[in-house]
C-alpha positions as semicolon CSV with decimal commas, in nm:
position;residue;x (nm);y (nm);z (nm)
1;M;0,038;-0,009;0,034
2;I;0,127;0,328;-0,063
3;G;0,002;0,715;0,002
4;I;-0,313;0,820;0,134
5;R;-0,425;0,464;-0,006
6;R;-0,277;0,301;0,294
7;Y;-0,563;0,433;0,510
8;T;-0,833;0,479;0,303
9;R;-0,826;0,135;0,203
10;I;-0,850;0,094;0,632
11;L;-1,083;0,357;0,647
12;S;-1,295;0,154;0,444
13;L;-1,321;-0,196;0,616
14;F;-1,518;0,010;0,923
15;D;-1,931;-0,051;0,859
16;P;-2,216;-0,125;1,039
17;E;-2,133;-0,482;1,010
18;H;-1,789;-0,450;1,107
19;P;-1,737;-0,120;1,320
20;E;-1,417;-0,214;1,492
21;W;-1,100;-0,446;1,405
22;T;-0,843;-0,558;1,564
23;I;-0,523;-0,483;1,466
24;A;-0,505;-0,895;1,367
25;E;-0,825;-0,895;1,165
26;L;-0,724;-0,590;0,981
27;S;-0,437;-0,826;0,873
28;K;-0,609;-1,082;0,744
29;A;-0,875;-0,883;0,540
30;L;-0,635;-0,649;0,399
31;D;-0,312;-0,946;0,372
32;T;-0,099;-0,671;0,469
33;S;0,150;-0,708;0,737
34;A;0,086;-0,670;1,081
35;S;0,324;-0,473;1,222
36;T;0,287;-0,247;0,923
37;L;-0,097;-0,205;0,968
38;Y;0,032;-0,150;1,325
39;R;0,240;0,180;1,234
40;L;-0,075;0,274;1,044
41;V;-0,312;0,259;1,302
42;R;-0,117;0,412;1,535
43;E;-0,054;0,735;1,326
44;M;-0,445;0,730;1,283
45;V;-0,519;0,695;1,617
46;E;-0,298;0,998;1,732
47;E;-0,545;1,211;1,508
48;G;-0,839;1,083;1,589
49;I;-0,893;0,917;1,310
50;L;-0,935;0,572;1,506
51;E;-0,917;0,567;1,857
52;S;-0,885;0,239;2,074
53;T;-1,187;0,073;2,281
54;V;-1,114;-0,274;2,497
55;E;-0,884;-0,568;2,383
56;S;-0,719;-0,411;2,120
57;R;-1,002;-0,299;1,951
58;Y;-0,980;0,051;1,738
59;R;-1,374;0,211;1,597
60;L;-1,364;0,518;1,443
61;G;-1,279;0,812;1,589
62;A;-1,372;1,166;1,664
63;F;-1,224;1,286;1,370
64;F;-1,499;1,261;1,118
65;I;-1,747;1,488;1,364
66;E;-1,547;1,748;1,335
67;F;-1,537;1,779;0,993
68;Y;-1,892;1,654;0,963
69;R;-1,957;2,022;1,092
70;R;-1,755;2,131;0,858
71;I;-1,863;2,055;0,563
72;R;-2,211;2,137;0,674
73;L;-2,065;2,479;0,716
74;N;-1,926;2,523;0,450
75;D;-2,063;2,346;0,153
76;P;-2,288;2,484;-0,089
77;L;-2,477;2,179;-0,153
78;I;-2,537;2,063;0,192
79;R;-2,600;2,382;0,326
80;S;-2,850;2,421;0,036
81;G;-3,002;2,120;0,136
82;A;-3,080;2,304;0,488
83;K;-3,229;2,551;0,350
84;F;-3,492;2,448;0,089
85;L;-3,536;2,085;0,161
86;T;-3,756;2,078;0,416
87;P;-3,997;2,410;0,241
88;L;-4,071;2,163;-0,036
89;V;-4,139;1,799;0,150
90;T;-4,408;2,101;0,343
91;Q;-4,512;2,281;0,004
92;V;-4,608;1,883;-0,229
93;G;-4,794;1,777;0,104
94;V;-4,772;1,426;0,052
95;P;-4,567;1,148;0,252
96;C;-4,253;1,113;0,034
97;A;-3,851;1,165;0,070
98;V;-3,656;1,443;-0,021
99;I;-3,308;1,396;-0,158
100;L;-3,058;1,568;-0,247
101;A;-2,731;1,370;-0,411
102;R;-2,377;1,447;-0,619
103;L;-2,185;1,258;-0,779
104;Y;-1,904;1,095;-0,539
105;G;-1,588;0,872;-0,777
106;N;-1,835;0,647;-0,952
107;A;-2,111;0,646;-0,752
108;V;-2,359;0,906;-0,599
109;M;-2,423;1,004;-0,253
110;C;-2,646;1,148;-0,061
111;V;-2,529;1,455;0,100
112;A;-2,893;1,611;0,207
113;E;-3,222;1,451;0,338
114;S;-3,576;1,550;0,480
115;R;-3,861;1,283;0,521
116;A;-4,248;1,361;0,541
117;P;-4,395;1,300;0,900
118;G;-4,611;1,027;0,725
119;A;-4,319;0,882;0,513
120;Q;-4,297;0,526;0,642
121;F;-4,078;0,338;0,436
122;E;-3,733;0,328;0,396
123;T;-3,540;0,420;0,069
124;S;-3,188;0,299;-0,007
125;Y;-3,090;0,669;-0,070
126;Q;-2,919;0,722;0,282
127;L;-2,738;1,005;0,377
128;G;-2,343;0,943;0,258
129;R;-2,448;0,604;0,112
130;P;-2,291;0,584;-0,216
131;M;-2,562;0,459;-0,438
132;P;-2,534;0,281;-0,833
133;I;-2,446;0,570;-1,072
134;L;-2,663;0,394;-1,332
135;R;-3,023;0,289;-1,155
136;G;-3,313;0,523;-1,057
137;A;-3,445;0,881;-1,105
138;T;-3,170;1,046;-0,852
139;S;-2,884;0,816;-0,992
140;K;-2,931;0,918;-1,343
141;A;-3,055;1,266;-1,306
142;V;-2,663;1,386;-1,184
143;L;-2,557;1,154;-1,515
144;S;-2,776;1,377;-1,704
145;T;-2,580;1,736;-1,537
146;M;-2,253;1,643;-1,755
147;T;-2,186;1,736;-2,160
148;P;-2,242;1,437;-2,358
149;R;-1,905;1,419;-2,412
150;N;-1,837;1,386;-2,069
151;A;-2,073;1,143;-1,904
152;R;-1,960;0,910;-2,230
153;S;-1,605;0,879;-2,144
154;F;-1,718;0,844;-1,742
155;L;-1,930;0,541;-1,781
156;K;-1,679;0,403;-2,093
157;K;-1,429;0,469;-1,786
158;E;-1,595;0,387;-1,487
159;A;-1,967;0,157;-1,551
160;A;-1,814;-0,056;-1,834
161;L;-2,070;-0,037;-2,046
162;G;-2,100;-0,194;-2,404
163;A;-2,167;-0,047;-2,683
164;E;-2,525;-0,120;-2,709
165;D;-2,597;-0,062;-2,382
166;L;-2,420;0,259;-2,443
167;A;-2,572;0,435;-2,729
168;R;-2,918;0,341;-2,541
169;L;-2,828;0,499;-2,205
170;E;-2,686;0,788;-2,409
171;E;-3,058;0,809;-2,599
172;D;-3,216;0,786;-2,253
173;L;-2,997;1,095;-2,039
174;A;-3,028;1,237;-2,437
175;A;-3,425;1,256;-2,368
176;L;-3,384;1,288;-1,951
177;R;-3,160;1,682;-2,030
178;K;-3,477;1,751;-2,272
179;R;-3,770;1,658;-2,032
180;G;-3,590;1,855;-1,711
181;H;-3,621;1,511;-1,548
182;C;-3,652;1,191;-1,496
183;E;-3,888;0,950;-1,282
184;T;-3,821;0,550;-1,249
185;H;-4,018;0,262;-1,080
186;G;-3,882;0,047;-0,825
187;E;-3,540;0,027;-1,028
188;V;-3,370;0,100;-0,639
189;D;-3,637;-0,022;-0,436
190;K;-3,954;-0,227;-0,503
191;G;-4,314;-0,011;-0,475
192;L;-4,098;0,394;-0,460
193;V;-4,090;0,576;-0,721
194;G;-3,812;0,794;-0,781
195;I;-3,851;1,166;-0,943
196;A;-3,552;1,396;-1,040
197;I;-3,409;1,714;-1,147
198;P;-3,052;1,730;-1,188
199;V;-2,881;2,037;-0,986
200;R;-2,516;2,192;-1,102
201;N;-2,288;2,428;-1,095
202;D;-1,981;2,472;-1,342
203;Q;-1,765;2,691;-1,153
204;L;-1,803;2,474;-0,834
205;G;-1,835;2,131;-0,944
206;I;-2,121;1,990;-0,859
207;N;-2,314;1,755;-1,051
208;A;-2,557;1,648;-0,834
209;S;-2,946;1,603;-0,855
210;L;-3,288;1,677;-0,648
211;S;-3,593;1,423;-0,617
212;L;-3,891;1,335;-0,505
213;I;-3,952;0,952;-0,333
214;L;-4,306;0,844;-0,204
215;E;-4,446;0,440;-0,292
216;S;-4,592;0,391;-0,619
217;S;-4,936;0,373;-0,466
218;T;-4,896;0,786;-0,305
219;L;-4,864;0,889;-0,696
220;T;-5,128;0,956;-0,921
221;D;-5,178;1,161;-1,237
222;D;-5,321;1,458;-0,980
223;I;-5,047;1,562;-0,854
224;R;-4,712;1,494;-1,132
225;P;-4,794;1,820;-1,177
226;M;-4,775;1,988;-0,830
227;L;-4,431;1,757;-0,778
228;F;-4,283;1,822;-1,109
229;T;-4,363;2,210;-0,996
230;G;-4,161;2,182;-0,702
231;L;-3,930;1,987;-0,808
232;S;-3,819;2,216;-1,078
233;T;-3,837;2,556;-0,874
234;T;-3,662;2,399;-0,549
235;G;-3,372;2,310;-0,769
236;K;-3,358;2,652;-0,931
237;L;-3,308;2,867;-0,614
238;I;-3,051;2,566;-0,493
239;E;-2,896;2,679;-0,849
240;R;-2,916;2,981;-0,784
241;F;-2,764;2,961;-0,394
242;M;-2,460;2,791;-0,509
243;A;-2,425;3,093;-0,727
244;D;-2,492;3,348;-0,499
245;T;-2,174;3,161;-0,326
246;L;-1,903;3,235;-0,529
247;T;-2,009;3,584;-0,530
248;P;-1,787;3,775;-0,316
249;Q;-1,974;3,989;-0,027
250;S;-1,921;4,335;0,064
């Protein structure tokens, strides 16, 4: 292991199923010598990235809490989510979850969310959880924020699509860009509908989407136009908010 990858490989092992690790367990999982891992873990403990528990076990440290606060206060997309998502939930007036997600490597990640009190369903789009780039309205709307050339390059590199699948997806993205929204049924979670619009800011390098997730039984032709209007209005507010962060304050 070289560079920062030495540390991110260790961190990637900590998840809800494995919140704590010993050096021996890390060594086996990473096929790396215990002596090397001991040195790396010691450095991470000194910086608060990891912390030791009982019986020589390690878990994620308070470092991440500090920097989560910093990103909430500074990231323009996350800040816009805190400002506009709950009003959107109130505006649409149906049991739903509102998700603000962005491109994250070769995946899509929810960075802000709000949920109506009556929305009892569970969705796979959860704060901080990487999700597949090719499934669901939330992810497809993120893809549509790229130029056709950049999207093709990205998909060929990251998704390893064959020629036919790539051509079909490019057609879908072109249609999405023209419509300005995407609607999918059960692509990510059975029984749930995703309706999403693209959100972008080229100067900030942000490729994102704003989406409503609701149960199929809730979505009717009568309320669909109202949902589209709410998404579109809020999406414009978010883009304007991000653009304003680029304007020096007097």
